[in-house]
C-alpha positions in Angstrom: -37.0 -1.3 37.4 -37.5 1.4 39.6 -36.6 5.1 39.0 -32.8 4.6 40.5 -32.2 2.2 38.3 -33.3 4.3 35.2 -31.5 7.2 36.3 -28.2 4.9 36.6 -28.7 3.3 33.5 -29.6 6.8 31.4 -26.5 8.0 33.4 -24.1 5.7 31.8 -25.6 5.7 28.4 -25.5 9.8 28.7 -21.3 9.3 29.6 -21.1 6.8 26.7 -22.1 9.3 24.1 -20.5 12.1 25.2 -16.9 10.0 25.0 -18.2 9.2 21.6 -18.6 12.4 20.9 -15.2 13.6 22.2 -13.6 10.8 19.2 -15.9 12.6 16.6 -18.6 9.6 16.1 -20.9 10.5 13.7 -24.6 11.4 15.2 -26.4 8.1 13.5 -23.7 5.9 14.8 -23.8 7.1 18.1 -27.3 7.3 18.0 -27.2 3.4 17.0 -24.4 2.5 19.9 -26.6 4.8 22.6 -29.6 2.3 21.7 -27.6 -0.8 21.7 -26.0 0.2 24.7 -29.4 1.1 27.0 -31.2 -2.3 25.5 -28.1 -4.0 26.9 -27.9 -2.4 30.3 -32.0 -2.8 30.9 -31.8 -6.6 30.1 -28.5 -7.3 32.2 -30.7 -4.9 35.1 -33.1 -8.2 35.4 -30.6 -10.1 36.2 -29.3 -10.9 39.6 -27.3 -7.8 40.5 -29.8 -5.4 38.8 -29.2 -1.9 37.3 -26.1 -0.9 39.5 -24.4 -4.5 38.6 -24.7 -4.0 35.2 -23.0 -0.2 34.8 -20.3 -1.3 37.0 -19.6 -4.3 34.6 -18.8 -2.1 31.8 -15.8 -0.8 33.6 -14.7 2.4 32.1 -16.9 4.2 29.6 -14.0 6.1 28.0 -12.3 2.9 27.9 -15.0 1.6 26.4 -16.1 4.2 23.7 -12.4 4.4 22.7 -12.5 0.9 21.7 -15.6 1.1 20.0 -14.5 3.4 17.7 -10.6 1.9 17.2 -13.1 -1.4 16.4 -15.4 0.8 13.8 -13.8 3.7 12.6 -16.1 5.7 11.0 -16.7 5.9 6.8 -13.5 8.3 5.1 -14.6 12.3 4.7 -13.6 14.0 1.7 -12.5 17.2 2.4 -15.2 20.2 2.4 -18.0 17.2 2.7 -20.2 18.2 5.5 
């Protein structure tokens, strides 16, 4: 994988993370989701179409983050808890 592929993947991961943060996902959960997305993109980049095809295949990263959070809502926080 060349540098441009790595940068393309990392930009997609960081954009996804930003949208997860926008939806108030906890830091630990965001970290897990970033690792999962990065691993999937690296594996998909080895297929025909490369990293560009893998990132394009994700679609809108904002929608992906929204769907991910909706499918796995954060644990309930008690008032005053940090």
